[in-house]
N, C-alpha and C positions, 0 to 999 in steps of 0.2 A: 512157505509161495513167494514167490517173487515177486517186487512192488516194480511197476515201470515208475519210474521219477517225473516223467510227463505227467502221469494223470494223477500221481498223487499231487504235483503240484495245483493240478485245476482243482481238484478236491476240495483244495484246502481254498482255494481264492475262493471256489464257490460257494463253501462256508460259511467264509468269514462276509460276506455279501448277502445270505441267507441272514446272519447273527444279526446284523444290523438293522433287517426289518421283524428282527424278532419270530424268525422265521413263518415268519405269514404269506402265504403262498399271494395269495390274491394283492397285496402289497408288492412283491418281485414283479407279477405281472406287467404291474401301472408302472413300474420302477422299470422294466424290461422297455415297454410299449411306448414310454417315453423319450427311453434314449433311442429308438429304432426310428423317431421322428426326428430328433434333433441331429441324428446324424443321417437323415434321410436315405433310409434303408430300408427293405421291406424283405418281411419272410417269403420267399419262395412259395407259391403255392400253385400246385398240379389237379389236374383235373382226375377224379377217382380212378381208380382200374375196375372194372366188371369182371366179373367168373362169366366164364362163358357157360352159357346153359347148358342144363342136361339132355340128353336125348330124350323126346317124348315115348309114352310108353306104346305109341304105336309104331316104333324104330324098330327093325333088326336086332337081334342081342348077336353080337360076334361070340363062335362056337366057343373061342376059349375062357366067355363068360358063360354061358350057362351050366349052372347048377344041375348036378346029377340026379 
């Protein structure tokens, strides 16, 4: 299998940072939150995208969808 050297470098850096926090996810989360505030950056937040509602049972079913 072919390995992308850039992806490998990112994985190594992530593993090195996680090891500093003993692979504790909460500690990593706190670290990233602090870094976000120190660098005056914020995570992009977008509104949720909702699925279109299903047609009501009273609506006519197209001929292609009718079961014989």
